[in-house]
C-alpha positions as CSV (number, residue, x, y, z in Angstrom):
1,M,0.0,0.0,0.0
2,I,1.0,3.6,-0.5
3,Q,3.0,5.0,2.4
4,P,1.3,8.1,4.0
5,I,3.2,11.4,3.8
6,A,3.8,13.1,7.1
7,R,2.6,16.7,7.3
8,Q,5.5,19.1,6.8
9,T,5.7,22.4,8.5
10,P,8.6,24.4,7.1
11,A,10.6,26.0,10.0
12,R,10.4,29.8,10.3
13,R,12.7,31.7,12.7
14,T,12.8,35.4,13.5
15,V,16.1,36.9,12.4
16,P,17.0,40.4,13.6
17,A,18.0,42.7,10.8
18,P,21.8,43.1,10.7
19,T,22.9,46.4,12.3
20,T,26.6,46.5,11.4
21,V,26.3,47.0,7.6
22,P,26.6,50.8,6.8
23,F,24.2,50.7,3.7
24,F,21.2,50.3,6.0
25,A,21.0,54.0,6.7
26,G,18.0,55.8,5.2
27,D,15.6,54.5,2.4
28,G,16.0,53.3,-1.2
29,W,17.9,50.8,-3.2
30,R,21.2,49.3,-2.2
31,V,23.3,46.7,-4.1
32,V,25.2,44.2,-2.1
33,S,27.5,41.3,-3.2
34,G,29.7,38.6,-1.8
35,S,29.2,36.9,1.6
36,D,27.4,39.9,3.0
37,G,24.9,39.7,0.2
38,H,24.3,36.0,0.6
39,A,23.9,36.3,4.4
40,L,21.5,39.3,4.1
41,H,19.3,37.5,1.5
42,R,19.1,34.3,3.6
43,D,18.1,36.3,6.6
44,L,15.4,38.2,4.7
45,T,13.9,35.1,3.2
46,E,13.6,33.6,6.7
47,Q,11.2,36.5,7.5
48,A,9.7,36.8,4.0
49,V,5.9,36.6,3.5
50,A,6.5,35.9,-0.2
51,F,9.3,34.9,-2.6
52,G,9.6,32.9,-5.8
53,A,11.6,29.7,-6.0
54,P,14.6,31.4,-7.7
55,Q,14.6,33.9,-4.9
56,G,14.8,31.2,-2.2
57,P,17.5,31.4,0.5
58,H,20.1,29.2,-1.4
59,W,19.2,29.2,-5.1
60,A,21.3,32.2,-6.2
61,E,24.3,31.3,-4.1
62,I,24.4,27.7,-5.3
63,W,23.8,28.7,-9.0
64,A,26.7,31.2,-8.8
65,D,29.0,28.6,-7.3
66,E,28.2,26.0,-10.1
67,K,28.3,28.6,-12.9
68,A,31.2,30.6,-11.6
69,G,29.0,33.7,-11.9
70,Q,28.8,37.0,-10.1
71,I,25.8,37.5,-7.9
72,I,24.6,40.9,-6.7
73,Y,21.6,41.5,-4.5
74,A,19.2,44.5,-5.1
75,I,18.0,45.4,-1.7
76,F,15.3,47.9,-0.9
77,V,15.7,49.6,2.5
78,E,13.0,51.3,4.4
79,D,13.7,53.2,7.6
80,G,17.1,51.5,7.8
81,L,15.7,48.0,7.4
82,P,15.8,45.7,4.3
83,V,12.3,44.8,3.1
84,L,13.0,43.4,-0.3
85,S,15.8,41.4,-1.9
86,L,16.2,40.4,-5.6
87,P,19.3,38.3,-6.5
88,L,20.8,39.0,-9.9
89,I,23.5,37.3,-11.8
90,V,25.8,39.4,-14.0
91,H,26.8,37.7,-17.2
92,S,27.6,38.3,-20.9
93,S,25.1,37.6,-23.6
94,F,26.1,38.3,-27.3
95,G,28.6,40.8,-26.1
96,V,26.2,42.6,-23.8
97,T,26.6,42.6,-20.0
98,V,23.2,41.6,-18.5
99,A,21.9,41.5,-14.9
100,A,19.3,38.7,-14.8
101,I,17.6,36.2,-12.5
102,P,19.9,33.3,-11.6
103,G,18.9,29.9,-13.0
104,G,18.5,30.6,-16.7
105,S,15.6,28.6,-18.2
106,H,15.1,26.9,-14.8
107,A,14.2,30.1,-13.1
108,N,10.4,30.3,-13.3
109,G,7.7,32.2,-11.4
110,S,10.1,34.7,-9.9
111,F,9.1,37.1,-7.2
112,P,11.5,39.1,-5.0
113,A,11.9,38.1,-1.3
114,L,9.5,40.4,0.4
115,R,9.6,40.8,4.2
116,E,6.5,42.9,4.2
117,P,4.6,45.3,1.9
118,A,6.6,48.5,1.7
119,E,4.8,51.4,3.5
120,K,6.7,54.0,1.5
121,T,6.8,54.3,-2.3
122,L,8.9,51.5,-3.7
123,R,10.1,52.8,-7.0
124,P,11.4,49.9,-9.1
125,D,12.4,52.2,-11.9
126,S,15.0,53.8,-9.6
127,L,16.8,50.4,-9.4
128,A,18.0,50.9,-12.9
129,R,19.6,54.2,-11.9
130,T,21.2,52.6,-8.9
131,L,22.6,49.8,-11.0
132,Q,24.0,52.4,-13.5
133,E,25.7,54.3,-10.7
134,I,27.3,51.3,-9.0
135,Y,27.9,49.0,-12.0
136,P,28.2,51.2,-15.1
137,E,29.4,48.1,-17.0
138,I,25.9,46.6,-16.8
139,D,24.1,47.2,-20.1
140,A,20.6,45.7,-19.5
141,L,18.3,44.4,-16.7
142,V,16.3,41.4,-17.8
143,L,13.8,39.7,-15.4
144,E,12.0,36.8,-17.0
145,R,8.9,34.9,-16.1
146,M,7.9,37.0,-13.1
147,Q,4.8,36.2,-11.1
148,P,2.4,39.2,-11.0
149,A,1.4,38.3,-7.4
150,L,2.2,35.8,-4.7
151,N,0.5,35.2,-1.4
152,N,-2.0,38.0,-2.2
153,L,0.8,40.6,-2.7
154,A,1.5,42.4,-6.0
155,N,4.9,42.0,-7.5
156,P,6.8,45.3,-6.8
157,F,8.3,45.0,-10.3
158,L,5.0,44.8,-12.1
159,P,5.1,48.5,-13.0
160,L,8.2,47.8,-15.1
161,N,6.4,45.1,-17.1
162,T,7.6,45.3,-20.7
163,N,6.0,42.2,-22.2
164,T,3.9,39.1,-21.3
165,S,6.1,36.0,-20.9
166,V,6.1,33.4,-23.7
167,N,4.4,30.8,-21.6
168,P,1.8,31.0,-18.8
169,A,1.9,29.2,-15.5
170,L,-0.7,26.6,-14.4
171,A,-1.7,25.7,-10.9
172,A,-4.3,23.9,-8.9
173,N,-6.1,26.2,-6.4
174,L,-6.4,24.2,-3.1
175,D,-8.6,26.7,-1.2
176,G,-10.8,24.7,1.2
177,G,-8.5,21.6,1.2
178,W,-8.2,18.3,-0.6
179,E,-11.8,17.2,-0.5
180,L,-13.2,20.5,-1.8
181,W,-10.6,20.5,-4.6
182,L,-11.7,17.0,-5.6
183,K,-15.4,18.1,-5.7
184,R,-14.5,21.0,-7.9
185,N,-12.3,18.9,-10.3
186,S,-14.1,15.6,-11.2
187,G,-13.0,14.0,-8.0
188,K,-15.0,10.8,-8.4
189,K,-13.4,10.1,-11.8
190,K,-9.9,10.9,-10.5
191,R,-10.3,8.7,-7.4
192,K,-11.6,5.8,-9.5
193,K,-8.7,6.0,-11.9
194,H,-6.2,6.4,-9.1
195,R,-7.5,3.2,-7.4
196,Q,-7.4,1.3,-10.6
197,D,-3.9,2.4,-11.3
198,Q,-2.8,1.5,-7.8
199,S,-4.2,-2.0,-8.2
200,A,-2.4,-2.4,-11.6
201,L,0.9,-1.2,-10.2
202,E,0.7,-3.3,-7.1
203,S,0.4,-6.4,-9.4
204,L,4.0,-5.7,-10.2
205,G,5.3,-5.4,-6.7
206,P,5.1,-3.2,-3.5
207,L,4.1,0.4,-4.4
208,S,5.6,3.3,-2.4
209,F,5.5,7.1,-2.7
210,E,7.9,9.0,-0.5
211,I,9.7,12.2,0.1
212,L,13.4,11.5,0.3
213,N,15.6,12.5,3.2
214,E,18.8,10.4,2.9
215,P,21.5,12.1,0.8
216,S,22.4,8.9,-1.0
217,Q,18.8,8.3,-2.0
218,I,18.4,11.9,-3.2
219,A,21.5,11.7,-5.3
220,A,20.4,8.3,-6.9
221,A,16.9,9.6,-7.6
222,L,18.3,12.7,-9.3
223,E,20.5,10.6,-11.5
224,A,17.6,8.4,-12.4
225,F,15.5,11.5,-13.2
226,F,18.2,13.0,-15.5
227,A,18.4,9.7,-17.4
228,M,14.6,9.6,-17.8
229,K,14.5,13.2,-19.0
230,A,17.4,12.7,-21.4
231,K,15.5,9.8,-23.0
232,R,12.2,11.7,-23.2
233,F,13.8,14.8,-24.7
234,G,15.7,12.7,-27.2
235,E,12.4,11.0,-28.3
236,R,10.7,14.3,-28.8
237,G,13.7,16.0,-30.6
238,I,13.9,18.7,-27.8
239,S,17.2,20.1,-26.5
240,N,17.9,18.6,-23.0
241,V,17.9,21.5,-20.5
242,F,19.6,19.2,-18.0
243,A,22.5,18.2,-20.2
244,D,24.9,20.7,-18.8
245,S,26.8,19.1,-15.9
246,T,26.7,22.4,-13.9
247,V,22.9,22.4,-14.1
248,R,22.8,18.8,-12.8
249,A,25.3,19.7,-10.0
250,F,23.1,22.7,-9.1
251,F,20.0,20.6,-8.5
252,H,22.1,18.0,-6.6
253,R,23.2,20.7,-4.2
254,L,19.8,22.4,-4.0
255,A,18.2,19.2,-3.0
256,A,20.9,18.4,-0.5
257,D,21.2,21.9,0.9
258,G,17.7,23.1,0.5
259,H,16.9,23.4,4.2
260,Q,13.2,22.6,3.7
261,Q,13.0,24.7,0.6
262,F,13.4,21.9,-2.0
263,D,12.8,18.2,-2.0
264,I,12.6,15.1,-4.1
265,S,9.7,12.7,-4.3
266,V,9.8,9.2,-5.8
267,L,7.1,6.7,-6.9
268,R,8.5,3.2,-6.8
269,V,7.4,-0.3,-7.7
270,G,9.6,-2.5,-5.6
271,E,13.0,-0.9,-5.8
272,R,12.4,0.5,-9.3
273,P,11.7,4.3,-9.6
274,I,8.9,4.9,-12.1
275,A,8.3,8.6,-11.4
276,I,10.4,11.3,-9.9
277,A,9.6,15.0,-9.1
278,G,11.4,17.9,-7.5
279,H,9.4,20.5,-5.6
280,S,10.1,24.0,-4.2
281,L,8.4,24.7,-0.9
282,L,7.2,28.4,-0.9
283,P,5.1,30.2,1.7
284,D,1.8,29.7,-0.2
285,R,2.5,27.0,-2.7
286,L,4.3,23.7,-3.6
287,V,5.9,24.2,-7.0
288,C,6.7,21.2,-9.2
289,E,10.0,22.3,-10.7
290,F,10.5,19.1,-12.7
291,S,9.1,15.6,-13.1
292,A,9.8,12.5,-15.2
293,F,8.3,9.0,-15.5
294,E,8.7,5.7,-17.2
295,P,5.6,4.2,-18.9
296,V,4.5,1.0,-17.2
297,D,2.6,-1.9,-18.8
298,T,0.9,-4.4,-16.4
299,D,-1.1,-7.5,-17.1
300,I,-4.2,-5.5,-16.1
301,R,-3.7,-2.2,-18.0
302,S,-1.2,0.4,-19.2
303,V,-0.5,2.9,-16.5
304,S,1.0,6.4,-16.6
305,P,3.0,6.9,-13.4
306,S,3.0,10.6,-13.9
307,L,-0.8,10.8,-13.3
308,Y,-0.5,8.7,-10.2
309,M,2.3,10.9,-8.8
310,H,0.5,14.2,-9.6
311,F,-2.5,12.9,-7.7
312,E,-0.4,12.1,-4.6
313,S,1.6,15.4,-4.9
314,I,-1.5,17.5,-5.1
315,K,-3.0,15.6,-2.1
316,R,0.2,16.2,-0.2
317,A,0.1,20.0,-1.0
318,A,-3.5,20.3,0.2
319,N,-2.9,18.3,3.4
320,D,0.2,20.3,4.2
321,G,-1.8,23.5,4.0
322,Y,-0.6,25.1,0.8
323,R,-2.9,27.3,-1.1
324,Y,-1.7,26.1,-4.5
325,Y,0.0,23.2,-6.2
326,D,1.9,25.0,-8.9
327,F,2.9,23.1,-12.1
328,S,5.1,26.1,-13.0
329,V,5.6,27.4,-16.5
330,G,4.1,25.8,-19.6
331,D,0.6,25.1,-21.0
332,E,1.0,21.3,-21.6
333,E,-2.1,19.2,-21.9
334,Y,-1.2,17.0,-18.9
335,K,-1.2,20.0,-16.6
336,R,-4.7,21.0,-17.7
337,R,-6.0,17.7,-16.3
338,W,-5.3,19.1,-12.8
339,C,-5.2,22.9,-13.0
340,D,-7.9,25.5,-12.6
341,T,-5.7,28.5,-12.3
342,R,-3.9,30.1,-15.3
343,T,-1.4,33.0,-14.7
344,E,0.1,35.1,-17.3
345,L,3.7,35.8,-16.2
346,F,5.6,39.0,-17.2
347,D,9.1,40.0,-18.3
348,V,11.1,43.1,-17.7
349,A,13.7,43.9,-20.3
350,L,15.3,47.4,-19.8
351,G,18.4,48.8,-21.5
352,L,20.7,50.8,-19.3
353,T,23.1,51.8,-22.1
354,M,22.7,52.3,-25.8
355,K,24.0,48.8,-26.5
356,G,21.6,47.5,-23.7
357,R,18.6,49.3,-25.2
358,I,19.2,47.5,-28.5
359,Y,19.5,44.2,-26.7
360,A,16.3,44.8,-24.7
361,L,14.4,45.7,-27.8
362,N,15.5,42.6,-29.6
363,Y,14.6,40.5,-26.5
364,R,11.1,41.9,-26.3
365,T,10.6,41.5,-30.1
366,L,11.7,37.8,-30.0
367,A,9.6,37.1,-26.9
368,R,6.5,38.4,-28.7
369,M,7.2,36.3,-31.8
370,K,7.7,33.2,-29.7
371,R,4.4,33.8,-27.9
372,S,2.6,34.4,-31.2
373,V,3.8,31.0,-32.5
374,K,3.0,29.1,-29.3
375,S,-0.6,30.6,-29.3
376,N,-1.1,29.3,-32.9
377,D,-2.0,25.6,-32.9
378,G,-1.2,25.2,-36.6
379,A,2.3,26.8,-36.2
380,M,3.0,24.6,-33.2
381,R,2.1,21.4,-35.1
382,I,4.5,22.4,-37.9
383,L,7.3,23.2,-35.4
384,Q,6.8,19.8,-33.7
385,R,7.0,18.0,-37.1
386,I,10.3,19.9,-37.8
387,R,11.7,18.8,-34.4
388,R,10.8,15.2,-35.1
389,L,12.4,15.3,-38.6
390,G,15.6,16.8,-37.1
391,R,16.1,14.0,-34.6
C-alpha cells in the first residue's frame, strides 16, 4: 500500500536585521554582493511573506557557485531595514553585460523576497539608476517569467512590465483543502482511476511514494531523473535542458542543501523508480520544478505513473496547508487535467546603455514572436514536425 506522507511544516525563525552594515541607513535601493549579500538575503527570506523559488535562500548562491557567476543583490531599504531582496547574476550575452535572474531557463515564477509590503513608495524604476551608478558596465536588466502576485501581494516590479512572458503558469487552487478541490475537479473520476492504477501497479510489486531525506537516496533519484529526462527529450527532438553538468550539479546541491525549501519525491514499484519529481516549498505553494516518469505496462492495464504521482503530490500539498499546487511554466495538456488557475507571467527587459537598449528591444521582439507562434496551434504542429524530422 502507499505510504502516507507526514505533514510538513517548514521551519520559520525570527532573524533580527543586521545592524553592522553601513548601507542600512535611510531609504531606497542598495546593491550588495559577496558573503554579506548571501547572508543578508538568507536572513530576509527567513522572514519573508512571499518569494519565488529562484529567490529562495540558497538558489542564487548555489547557482553562482556552479556557474562561476557573479551574484549581486538588489536590496530595498525602508527606515534602515531591508524589506526586499532580488538576487541578480551578471553575465555576458552576445557581447552585452546583462543583470538577470539566476537559474537561466530553470528560473520560473520569480518574485522578490519580500519581508513585508513597503509602507513607503517602492520605485522599481529607480533600481535601474542605482545599477548604473554602482555597476556602469551593466548594459541591461532582464527579469524573465515573473509572477504578478504571490500570497496576495502584488509583485513590486509589475510597473516595469515590458511584455507578457512566452508561456503562462498553471496551478491547482487548493482553497478549502483536498476534499473540496476534488469536488471542484471531477473527484469521483480521478479517485476511481487512481484506485485502478494503484491495483495495476501493485500487481508488479510493492508500491511506495515517499519524500526522500537520505542524501544517497536523493542523489540516486536525481541521476535516475536525469536519465529519464534525457531519453524523453531525445524521443521528442527537444534540447535537453539538464544536459549541462553544472545544471545537474546545481540541482544535486539544491536538493541536498535546501533546508526545507526543495525536496525530491519518488514513486517506486519495488526498488524501481517509475516517477520522480522535484518541488520547491514556498510560503503559499508547492511548486513542481520538474518531473519525469517511465511508462509501465501491467497484465491489467497500461498505467501512466505521472498521473499517479501528480494525484499524490496535489494531495500532499493540500494536506500540508498550501494554497496552490503549482505546475510552473508551460501550458501542456497533462497540466490542464489538474489545473484550474492560469497565470500570465511577465518579463522586464530594460536597457541601461545604448547597447543594452538595442539588446532589450531585440529580446522583447523575439519574446512576442515566440508567444505568437505558441498561441497558434497550426504553427506549433509544424514546429513539432520539424523537431521530429531533425532527430
